[in-house]
All heavy atoms as TSV, in Angstrom:
chain	resi	resn	atom	element	x	y	z
A	1	MET	N	N	213.115	94.487	302.659
A	1	MET	CA	C	212.202	94.996	301.655
A	1	MET	C	C	212.605	94.524	300.253
A	1	MET	O	O	211.767	94.135	299.465
A	1	MET	CB	C	212.207	96.530	301.749
A	1	MET	CG	C	211.193	97.183	300.886
A	1	MET	SD	S	209.594	96.898	301.651
A	1	MET	CE	C	208.578	97.806	300.605
A	2	GLU	N	N	213.890	94.569	299.993
A	2	GLU	CA	C	214.397	94.132	298.683
A	2	GLU	C	C	214.165	92.636	298.476
A	2	GLU	O	O	213.839	92.195	297.382
A	2	GLU	CB	C	215.886	94.480	298.570
A	2	GLU	CG	C	216.486	94.185	297.215
A	2	GLU	CD	C	215.944	95.086	296.116
A	2	GLU	OE1	O	215.537	96.212	296.392
A	2	GLU	OE2	O	215.923	94.610	294.967
A	3	ASP	N	N	214.338	91.851	299.552
A	3	ASP	CA	C	214.119	90.398	299.461
A	3	ASP	C	C	212.658	90.081	299.143
A	3	ASP	O	O	212.363	89.165	298.369
A	3	ASP	CB	C	214.522	89.707	300.761
A	3	ASP	CG	C	216.026	89.731	300.983
A	3	ASP	OD1	O	216.750	89.846	299.970
A	3	ASP	OD2	O	216.449	89.641	302.139
A	4	GLU	N	N	211.753	90.831	299.739
A	4	GLU	CA	C	210.330	90.611	299.470
A	4	GLU	C	C	210.001	90.919	298.011
A	4	GLU	O	O	209.221	90.216	297.374
A	4	GLU	CB	C	209.480	91.494	300.384
A	4	GLU	CG	C	209.524	91.094	301.837
A	4	GLU	CD	C	208.758	92.063	302.716
A	4	GLU	OE1	O	208.112	92.983	302.180
A	4	GLU	OE2	O	208.796	91.881	303.941
A	5	ARG	N	N	210.623	91.964	297.502
A	5	ARG	CA	C	210.375	92.340	296.102
A	5	ARG	C	C	210.920	91.280	295.152
A	5	ARG	O	O	210.275	90.921	294.172
A	5	ARG	CB	C	211.026	93.694	295.817
A	5	ARG	CG	C	210.657	94.220	294.466
A	5	ARG	CD	C	211.140	95.646	294.250
A	5	ARG	NE	N	211.467	95.764	292.856
A	5	ARG	CZ	C	212.593	96.233	292.379
A	5	ARG	NH1	N	213.516	96.684	293.186
A	5	ARG	NH2	N	212.799	96.271	291.100
A	6	ARG	N	N	212.099	90.765	295.466
A	6	ARG	CA	C	212.685	89.713	294.616
A	6	ARG	C	C	211.816	88.463	294.634
A	6	ARG	O	O	211.595	87.837	293.606
A	6	ARG	CB	C	214.089	89.364	295.101
A	6	ARG	CG	C	215.114	90.354	294.691
A	6	ARG	CD	C	216.493	89.846	295.045
A	6	ARG	NE	N	217.423	90.956	295.059
A	6	ARG	CZ	C	218.463	91.050	295.844
A	6	ARG	NH1	N	218.714	90.091	296.715
A	6	ARG	NH2	N	219.265	92.085	295.790
A	7	SER	N	N	211.334	88.062	295.814
A	7	SER	CA	C	210.496	86.865	295.888
A	7	SER	C	C	209.166	87.093	295.169
A	7	SER	O	O	208.630	86.181	294.538
A	7	SER	CB	C	210.275	86.444	297.328
A	7	SER	OG	O	209.532	87.420	298.018
A	8	ALA	N	N	208.628	88.311	295.252
A	8	ALA	CA	C	207.388	88.614	294.537
A	8	ALA	C	C	207.619	88.586	293.033
A	8	ALA	O	O	206.788	88.074	292.274
A	8	ALA	CB	C	206.850	89.970	294.967
A	9	ASP	N	N	208.763	89.122	292.586
A	9	ASP	CA	C	209.090	89.085	291.154
A	9	ASP	C	C	209.279	87.647	290.676
A	9	ASP	O	O	208.847	87.281	289.588
A	9	ASP	CB	C	210.345	89.903	290.867
A	9	ASP	CG	C	210.120	91.395	291.010
A	9	ASP	OD1	O	208.934	91.811	291.014
A	9	ASP	OD2	O	211.120	92.142	291.120
A	10	ALA	N	N	209.925	86.833	291.490
A	10	ALA	CA	C	210.137	85.426	291.122
A	10	ALA	C	C	208.805	84.683	291.049
A	10	ALA	O	O	208.578	83.885	290.129
A	10	ALA	CB	C	211.064	84.753	292.126
A	11	ALA	N	N	207.927	84.958	291.999
A	11	ALA	CA	C	206.610	84.319	291.973
A	11	ALA	C	C	205.827	84.759	290.741
A	11	ALA	O	O	205.153	83.949	290.099
A	11	ALA	CB	C	205.838	84.663	293.241
A	12	GLN	N	N	205.938	86.030	290.393
A	12	GLN	CA	C	205.242	86.535	289.202
A	12	GLN	C	C	205.796	85.871	287.944
A	12	GLN	O	O	205.040	85.523	287.041
A	12	GLN	CB	C	205.395	88.066	289.110
A	12	GLN	CG	C	204.779	88.662	287.869
A	12	GLN	CD	C	203.284	88.422	287.787
A	12	GLN	OE1	O	202.606	88.376	288.795
A	12	GLN	NE2	N	202.797	88.241	286.577
A	13	ARG	N	N	207.096	85.685	287.867
A	13	ARG	CA	C	207.687	85.010	286.703
A	13	ARG	C	C	207.211	83.565	286.605
A	13	ARG	O	O	206.909	83.078	285.513
A	13	ARG	CB	C	209.208	85.054	286.792
A	13	ARG	CG	C	209.780	86.307	286.164
A	13	ARG	CD	C	211.274	86.284	286.180
A	13	ARG	NE	N	211.608	86.954	287.433
A	13	ARG	CZ	C	212.613	86.663	288.225
A	13	ARG	NH1	N	213.433	85.722	287.916
A	13	ARG	NH2	N	212.816	87.306	289.348
A	14	ARG	N	N	207.134	82.862	287.746
A	14	ARG	CA	C	206.649	81.467	287.721
A	14	ARG	C	C	205.205	81.406	287.244
A	14	ARG	O	O	204.845	80.554	286.434
A	14	ARG	CB	C	206.771	80.849	289.113
A	14	ARG	CG	C	208.173	80.426	289.470
A	14	ARG	CD	C	208.196	79.524	290.694
A	14	ARG	NE	N	207.601	80.134	291.873
A	14	ARG	CZ	C	208.259	80.892	292.749
A	14	ARG	NH1	N	209.537	81.128	292.583
A	14	ARG	NH2	N	207.642	81.397	293.797
A	15	ARG	N	N	204.359	82.315	287.748
A	15	ARG	CA	C	202.963	82.344	287.305
A	15	ARG	C	C	202.872	82.659	285.821
A	15	ARG	O	O	202.089	82.065	285.089
A	15	ARG	CB	C	202.173	83.366	288.107
A	15	ARG	CG	C	201.764	82.907	289.473
A	15	ARG	CD	C	200.746	83.845	290.100
A	15	ARG	NE	N	201.292	85.188	290.301
A	15	ARG	CZ	C	201.973	85.575	291.373
A	15	ARG	NH1	N	202.223	84.707	292.333
A	15	ARG	NH2	N	202.411	86.809	291.477
A	16	SER	N	N	203.686	83.592	285.382
A	16	SER	CA	C	203.660	83.984	283.975
A	16	SER	C	C	204.055	82.816	283.078
A	16	SER	O	O	203.424	82.583	282.043
A	16	SER	CB	C	204.608	85.165	283.757
A	16	SER	OG	O	204.650	85.509	282.404
A	17	LEU	N	N	205.087	82.080	283.460
A	17	LEU	CA	C	205.509	80.926	282.659
A	17	LEU	C	C	204.448	79.838	282.654
A	17	LEU	O	O	204.227	79.171	281.644
A	17	LEU	CB	C	206.829	80.366	283.197
A	17	LEU	CG	C	208.064	81.214	282.923
A	17	LEU	CD1	C	209.264	80.634	283.660
A	17	LEU	CD2	C	208.338	81.292	281.440
A	18	ARG	N	N	203.782	79.668	283.777
A	18	ARG	CA	C	202.791	78.592	283.876
A	18	ARG	C	C	201.509	78.915	283.121
A	18	ARG	O	O	200.926	78.062	282.463
A	18	ARG	CB	C	202.472	78.331	285.343
A	18	ARG	CG	C	201.479	77.238	285.540
A	18	ARG	CD	C	201.241	76.939	286.986
A	18	ARG	NE	N	200.252	75.878	287.118
A	18	ARG	CZ	C	199.718	75.515	288.249
A	18	ARG	NH1	N	200.091	76.082	289.366
A	18	ARG	NH2	N	198.827	74.564	288.289
A	19	PHE	N	N	201.038	80.153	283.233
A	19	PHE	CA	C	199.724	80.501	282.704
A	19	PHE	C	C	199.767	81.349	281.432
A	19	PHE	O	O	198.738	81.812	280.976
A	19	PHE	CB	C	198.919	81.245	283.772
A	19	PHE	CG	C	198.653	80.411	284.991
A	19	PHE	CD1	C	199.267	80.706	286.192
A	19	PHE	CD2	C	197.797	79.331	284.926
A	19	PHE	CE1	C	199.014	79.949	287.320
A	19	PHE	CE2	C	197.548	78.561	286.044
A	19	PHE	CZ	C	198.158	78.872	287.243
A	20	SER	N	N	200.923	81.555	280.839
A	20	SER	CA	C	201.007	82.442	279.685
A	20	SER	C	C	200.634	81.767	278.372
A	20	SER	O	O	200.495	82.428	277.359
A	20	SER	CB	C	202.414	83.032	279.572
A	20	SER	OG	O	203.353	82.003	279.316
A	21	LYS	N	N	200.475	80.456	278.363
A	21	LYS	CA	C	200.115	79.776	277.116
A	21	LYS	C	C	198.950	78.822	277.357
A	21	LYS	O	O	198.752	78.327	278.465
A	21	LYS	CB	C	201.305	79.029	276.539
A	21	LYS	CG	C	201.878	77.996	277.462
A	21	LYS	CD	C	203.123	77.363	276.894
A	21	LYS	CE	C	203.702	76.434	277.937
A	21	LYS	NZ	N	205.052	76.106	277.731
A	22	LEU	N	N	198.201	78.573	276.316
A	22	LEU	CA	C	197.053	77.677	276.404
A	22	LEU	C	C	197.520	76.221	276.425
A	22	LEU	O	O	198.569	75.898	275.868
A	22	LEU	CB	C	196.134	77.888	275.206
A	22	LEU	CG	C	195.436	79.234	275.136
A	22	LEU	CD1	C	194.695	79.362	273.812
A	22	LEU	CD2	C	194.477	79.406	276.289
A	23	PRO	N	N	196.739	75.326	277.031
A	23	PRO	CA	C	197.106	73.907	277.005
A	23	PRO	C	C	196.952	73.351	275.588
A	23	PRO	O	O	196.279	73.934	274.737
A	23	PRO	CB	C	196.102	73.262	277.957
A	23	PRO	CG	C	194.969	74.211	278.034
A	23	PRO	CD	C	195.525	75.577	277.789
A	24	GLU	N	N	197.583	72.236	275.358
A	24	GLU	CA	C	197.482	71.580	274.050
A	24	GLU	C	C	196.039	71.166	273.803
A	24	GLU	O	O	195.360	70.692	274.715
A	24	GLU	CB	C	198.376	70.341	274.010
A	24	GLU	CG	C	199.850	70.645	274.106
A	24	GLU	CD	C	200.354	71.409	272.900
A	24	GLU	OE1	O	199.944	71.087	271.777
A	24	GLU	OE2	O	201.149	72.339	273.093
A	25	PRO	N	N	195.539	71.337	272.590
A	25	PRO	CA	C	194.158	70.926	272.310
A	25	PRO	C	C	194.014	69.400	272.370
A	25	PRO	O	O	194.938	68.661	272.043
A	25	PRO	CB	C	193.904	71.440	270.897
A	25	PRO	CG	C	195.232	71.727	270.313
A	25	PRO	CD	C	196.190	71.943	271.443
A	26	VAL	N	N	192.847	68.954	272.804
A	26	VAL	CA	C	192.556	67.520	272.889
A	26	VAL	C	C	192.042	67.069	271.535
A	26	VAL	O	O	191.114	67.647	270.972
A	26	VAL	CB	C	191.503	67.247	273.985
A	26	VAL	CG1	C	191.140	65.775	274.019
A	26	VAL	CG2	C	192.016	67.704	275.321
A	27	GLN	N	N	192.643	66.034	271.005
A	27	GLN	CA	C	192.233	65.493	269.720
A	27	GLN	C	C	190.949	64.671	269.900
A	27	GLN	O	O	190.775	64.001	270.920
A	27	GLN	CB	C	193.330	64.597	269.141
A	27	GLN	CG	C	194.635	65.321	268.901
A	27	GLN	CD	C	194.503	66.357	267.809
A	27	GLN	OE1	O	193.816	66.153	266.813
A	27	GLN	NE2	N	195.152	67.491	267.998
A	28	LEU	N	N	190.068	64.715	268.923
A	28	LEU	CA	C	188.820	63.977	269.006
A	28	LEU	C	C	189.066	62.481	269.167
A	28	LEU	O	O	188.370	61.811	269.913
A	28	LEU	CB	C	187.962	64.242	267.762
A	28	LEU	CG	C	186.607	63.572	267.744
A	28	LEU	CD1	C	185.761	64.032	268.925
A	28	LEU	CD2	C	185.889	63.854	266.448
A	29	LYS	N	N	190.087	61.971	268.506
A	29	LYS	CA	C	190.369	60.527	268.602
A	29	LYS	C	C	190.779	60.123	270.019
A	29	LYS	O	O	190.662	58.971	270.396
A	29	LYS	CB	C	191.450	60.125	267.612
A	29	LYS	CG	C	192.794	60.734	267.897
A	29	LYS	CD	C	193.826	60.313	266.885
A	29	LYS	CE	C	195.161	60.951	267.243
A	29	LYS	NZ	N	196.201	60.564	266.338
A	30	ASP	N	N	191.243	61.083	270.829
A	30	ASP	CA	C	191.631	60.792	272.206
A	30	ASP	C	C	190.454	60.842	273.168
A	30	ASP	O	O	190.609	60.550	274.348
A	30	ASP	CB	C	192.696	61.779	272.678
A	30	ASP	CG	C	193.982	61.650	271.882
A	30	ASP	OD1	O	194.241	60.543	271.357
A	30	ASP	OD2	O	194.712	62.654	271.777
A	31	THR	N	N	189.262	61.208	272.702
A	31	THR	CA	C	188.102	61.322	273.578
A	31	THR	C	C	187.185	60.108	273.502
A	31	THR	O	O	186.191	60.057	274.203
A	31	THR	CB	C	187.281	62.569	273.225
A	31	THR	OG1	O	186.788	62.446	271.888
A	31	THR	CG2	C	188.116	63.833	273.350
A	32	VAL	N	N	187.518	59.141	272.672
A	32	VAL	CA	C	186.654	57.977	272.470
A	32	VAL	C	C	187.414	56.711	272.845
A	32	VAL	O	O	188.574	56.546	272.492
A	32	VAL	CB	C	186.201	57.889	270.989
A	32	VAL	CG1	C	185.369	56.649	270.746
A	32	VAL	CG2	C	185.441	59.127	270.600
A	33	GLU	N	N	186.754	55.853	273.581
A	33	GLU	CA	C	187.337	54.554	273.907
A	33	GLU	C	C	186.588	53.495	273.119
A	33	GLU	O	O	185.371	53.386	273.218
A	33	GLU	CB	C	187.202	54.274	275.401
A	33	GLU	CG	C	187.708	52.904	275.790
A	33	GLU	CD	C	187.453	52.589	277.257
A	33	GLU	OE1	O	186.931	53.449	277.970
A	33	GLU	OE2	O	187.776	51.461	277.659
A	34	GLU	N	N	187.317	52.729	272.360
A	34	GLU	CA	C	186.695	51.663	271.576
A	34	GLU	C	C	187.011	50.324	272.214
A	34	GLU	O	O	188.156	50.034	272.528
A	34	GLU	CB	C	187.218	51.690	270.143
A	34	GLU	CG	C	186.789	52.916	269.375
A	34	GLU	CD	C	187.239	52.876	267.932
A	34	GLU	OE1	O	187.729	51.805	267.493
A	34	GLU	OE2	O	187.101	53.888	267.266
A	35	ARG	N	N	185.953	49.539	272.416
A	35	ARG	CA	C	186.103	48.192	272.947
A	35	ARG	C	C	185.272	47.253	272.092
A	35	ARG	O	O	184.184	47.609	271.653
A	35	ARG	CB	C	185.617	48.110	274.385
A	35	ARG	CG	C	186.449	48.904	275.354
A	35	ARG	CD	C	185.997	48.677	276.766
A	35	ARG	NE	N	184.723	49.388	276.969
A	35	ARG	CZ	C	183.874	49.133	277.938
A	35	ARG	NH1	N	184.113	48.182	278.795
A	35	ARG	NH2	N	182.772	49.828	278.052
A	36	PRO	N	N	185.730	46.043	271.889
A	36	PRO	CA	C	184.920	45.089	271.140
A	36	PRO	C	C	183.669	44.712	271.928
A	36	PRO	O	O	183.696	44.644	273.155
A	36	PRO	CB	C	185.838	43.886	270.947
A	36	PRO	CG	C	186.867	44.021	272.009
A	36	PRO	CD	C	187.006	45.481	272.292
A	37	THR	N	N	182.572	44.497	271.211
A	37	THR	CA	C	181.335	44.108	271.885
A	37	THR	C	C	181.375	42.630	272.246
A	37	THR	O	O	181.972	41.815	271.558
A	37	THR	CB	C	180.118	44.358	270.985
A	37	THR	OG1	O	180.274	43.610	269.776
A	37	THR	CG2	C	179.983	45.829	270.668
A	38	VAL	N	N	180.744	42.315	273.344
A	38	VAL	CA	C	180.687	40.928	273.812
A	38	VAL	C	C	179.230	40.628	274.128
A	38	VAL	O	O	178.578	41.372	274.859
A	38	VAL	CB	C	181.548	40.731	275.076
A	38	VAL	CG1	C	181.438	39.304	275.580
A	38	VAL	CG2	C	182.982	41.107	274.807
A	39	ALA	N	N	178.723	39.542	273.565
A	39	ALA	CA	C	177.341	39.147	273.844
A	39	ALA	C	C	177.226	38.694	275.295
A	39	ALA	O	O	178.145	38.086	275.854
A	39	ALA	CB	C	176.932	38.023	272.908
A	40	HIS	N	N	176.081	39.005	275.917
A	40	HIS	CA	C	175.850	38.593	277.301
A	40	HIS	C	C	175.686	37.087	277.363
A	40	HIS	O	O	174.891	36.502	276.646
A	40	HIS	CB	C	174.608	39.287	277.850
A	40	HIS	CG	C	174.314	38.920	279.264
A	40	HIS	ND1	N	175.157	39.257	280.307
A	40	HIS	CD2	C	173.299	38.232	279.820
A	40	HIS	CE1	C	174.653	38.803	281.427
A	40	HIS	NE2	N	173.532	38.177	281.160
A	41	ASP	N	N	176.440	36.480	278.244
A	41	ASP	CA	C	176.410	35.027	278.402
A	41	ASP	C	C	175.582	34.695	279.632
A	41	ASP	O	O	176.098	34.607	280.739
A	41	ASP	CB	C	177.837	34.501	278.532
A	41	ASP	CG	C	177.887	32.990	278.543
A	41	ASP	OD1	O	176.843	32.352	278.285
A	41	ASP	OD2	O	178.965	32.440	278.796
A	42	SER	N	N	174.274	34.534	279.449
A	42	SER	CA	C	173.397	34.263	280.585
A	42	SER	C	C	173.506	32.818	281.065
A	42	SER	O	O	173.112	32.512	282.191
A	42	SER	CB	C	171.949	34.584	280.220
A	42	SER	OG	O	171.541	33.772	279.142
A	43	VAL	N	N	174.028	31.931	280.252
A	43	VAL	CA	C	174.134	30.528	280.632
A	43	VAL	C	C	175.196	30.339	281.717
A	43	VAL	O	O	174.963	29.711	282.743
A	43	VAL	CB	C	174.470	29.655	279.401
A	43	VAL	CG1	C	174.711	28.217	279.809
A	43	VAL	CG2	C	173.362	29.758	278.378
A	44	SER	N	N	176.363	30.906	281.512
A	44	SER	CA	C	177.435	30.707	282.487
A	44	SER	C	C	177.384	31.739	283.611
A	44	SER	O	O	178.088	31.602	284.595
A	44	SER	CB	C	178.801	30.770	281.801
A	44	SER	OG	O	179.054	32.091	281.366
A	45	GLY	N	N	176.583	32.781	283.440
A	45	GLY	CA	C	176.484	33.805	284.464
A	45	GLY	C	C	177.688	34.727	284.496
A	45	GLY	O	O	177.978	35.346	285.512
A	46	ALA	N	N	178.409	34.800	283.381
A	46	ALA	CA	C	179.589	35.664	283.320
A	46	ALA	C	C	179.167	37.126	283.488
A	46	ALA	O	O	178.124	37.544	283.008
A	46	ALA	CB	C	180.307	35.473	281.991
A	47	TYR	N	N	179.979	37.892	284.170
A	47	TYR	CA	C	179.676	39.298	284.435
A	47	TYR	C	C	179.961	40.134	283.194
A	47	TYR	O	O	181.019	40.029	282.578
A	47	TYR	CB	C	180.528	39.787	285.596
A	47	TYR	CG	C	180.368	41.257	285.861
A	47	TYR	CD1	C	179.205	41.741	286.439
A	47	TYR	CD2	C	181.361	42.155	285.533
A	47	TYR	CE1	C	179.043	43.086	286.681
A	47	TYR	CE2	C	181.211	43.500	285.776
A	47	TYR	CZ	C	180.046	43.967	286.346
A	47	TYR	OH	O	179.896	45.294	286.593
A	48	ASN	N	N	179.005	40.954	282.840
A	48	ASN	CA	C	179.166	41.889	281.740
A	48	ASN	C	C	178.918	43.281	282.306
A	48	ASN	O	O	177.801	43.600	282.706
A	48	ASN	CB	C	178.170	41.567	280.628
A	48	ASN	CG	C	178.315	42.482	279.429
A	48	ASN	OD1	O	178.951	43.535	279.512
A	48	ASN	ND2	N	177.717	42.094	278.328
A	49	PRO	N	N	179.928	44.153	282.342
A	49	PRO	CA	C	179.765	45.463	282.971
A	49	PRO	C	C	178.765	46.361	282.248
A	49	PRO	O	O	178.275	47.326	282.832
A	49	PRO	CB	C	181.171	46.054	282.932
A	49	PRO	CG	C	181.862	45.334	281.845
A	49	PRO	CD	C	181.269	43.963	281.820
A	50	ASP	N	N	178.430	46.059	281.012
A	50	ASP	CA	C	177.492	46.891	280.265
A	50	ASP	C	C	176.072	46.328	280.269
A	50	ASP	O	O	175.182	46.896	279.660
A	50	ASP	CB	C	177.965	47.052	278.820
A	50	ASP	CG	C	179.258	47.834	278.742
A	50	ASP	OD1	O	179.446	48.736	279.587
A	50	ASP	OD2	O	180.080	47.544	277.859
A	51	TRP	N	N	175.840	45.229	280.950
A	51	TRP	CA	C	174.528	44.591	280.928
A	51	TRP	C	C	173.454	45.483	281.545
A	51	TRP	O	O	172.332	45.536	281.084
A	51	TRP	CB	C	174.582	43.245	281.638
A	51	TRP	CG	C	173.290	42.492	281.589
A	51	TRP	CD1	C	172.520	42.132	282.631
A	51	TRP	CD2	C	172.612	42.020	280.424
A	51	TRP	NE1	N	171.416	41.465	282.199
A	51	TRP	CE2	C	171.437	41.382	280.850
A	51	TRP	CE3	C	172.884	42.080	279.064
A	51	TRP	CZ2	C	170.539	40.818	279.956
A	51	TRP	CZ3	C	171.988	41.504	278.184
A	51	TRP	CH2	C	170.835	40.887	278.637
A	52	TRP	N	N	173.796	46.231	282.613
A	52	TRP	CA	C	172.823	47.126	283.237
A	52	TRP	C	C	172.351	48.173	282.229
A	52	TRP	O	O	171.183	48.543	282.228
A	52	TRP	CB	C	173.419	47.801	284.470
A	52	TRP	CG	C	174.469	48.814	284.126
A	52	TRP	CD1	C	175.808	48.602	283.992
A	52	TRP	CD2	C	174.246	50.197	283.835
A	52	TRP	NE1	N	176.441	49.768	283.645
A	52	TRP	CE2	C	175.500	50.766	283.542
A	52	TRP	CE3	C	173.130	51.003	283.795
A	52	TRP	CZ2	C	175.661	52.096	283.210
A	52	TRP	CZ3	C	173.289	52.347	283.470
A	52	TRP	CH2	C	174.547	52.871	283.175
A	53	LEU	N	N	173.250	48.620	281.371
A	53	LEU	CA	C	172.889	49.639	280.393
A	53	LEU	C	C	171.907	49.068	279.365
A	53	LEU	O	O	170.962	49.751	278.950
A	53	LEU	CB	C	174.139	50.155	279.697
A	53	LEU	CG	C	173.966	51.278	278.704
A	53	LEU	CD1	C	173.381	52.512	279.403
A	53	LEU	CD2	C	175.300	51.634	278.072
A	54	ILE	N	N	172.091	47.837	279.001
A	54	ILE	CA	C	171.199	47.194	278.040
A	54	ILE	C	C	169.815	47.014	278.669
A	54	ILE	O	O	168.797	47.303	278.059
A	54	ILE	CB	C	171.771	45.827	277.596
A	54	ILE	CG1	C	173.098	46.019	276.862
A	54	ILE	CG2	C	170.779	45.063	276.746
A	54	ILE	CD1	C	173.883	44.763	276.656
A	55	ARG	N	N	169.774	46.588	279.933
A	55	ARG	CA	C	168.496	46.341	280.591
A	55	ARG	C	C	167.778	47.639	280.927
A	55	ARG	O	O	166.562	47.750	280.775
A	55	ARG	CB	C	168.709	45.542	281.862
A	55	ARG	CG	C	169.196	44.127	281.577
A	55	ARG	CD	C	169.364	43.384	282.852
A	55	ARG	NE	N	168.103	43.326	283.556
A	55	ARG	CZ	C	167.480	42.216	283.928
A	55	ARG	NH1	N	168.019	41.074	283.660
A	55	ARG	NH2	N	166.346	42.260	284.580
A	56	VAL	N	N	168.467	48.657	281.420
A	56	VAL	CA	C	167.846	49.892	281.844
A	56	VAL	C	C	167.603	50.821	280.663
A	56	VAL	O	O	166.775	51.717	280.733
A	56	VAL	CB	C	168.733	50.589	282.910
A	56	VAL	CG1	C	168.156	51.933	283.331
A	56	VAL	CG2	C	168.885	49.690	284.117
A	57	GLY	N	N	168.291	50.583	279.558
A	57	GLY	CA	C	168.174	51.456	278.386
A	57	GLY	C	C	166.776	51.489	277.806
A	57	GLY	O	O	166.406	52.454	277.145
A	58	GLY	N	N	165.952	50.486	278.062
A	58	GLY	CA	C	164.612	50.432	277.522
A	58	GLY	C	C	163.604	51.259	278.309
A	58	GLY	O	O	162.447	51.382	277.924
A	59	LEU	N	N	164.020	51.832	279.431
A	59	LEU	CA	C	163.084	52.594	280.252
A	59	LEU	C	C	162.729	53.911	279.619
A	59	LEU	O	O	163.381	54.576	279.001
A	59	LEU	CB	C	163.671	52.846	281.645
A	59	LEU	CG	C	163.839	51.583	282.485
A	59	LEU	CD1	C	164.473	51.950	283.819
A	59	LEU	CD2	C	162.509	50.905	282.722
């Protein structure tokens, strides 16, 4: 009985340490990915991962 109580107390302490504080706030600068723009090269047929967005964006 005493062992069960100790393990329950230990589990409660672990939960308390884990959930007793809020996570660090996310900075706005960390939510944006900046990439240089690249013109679509239709002559060479190079793949542009954003080309579908340009074509479908007009719908």
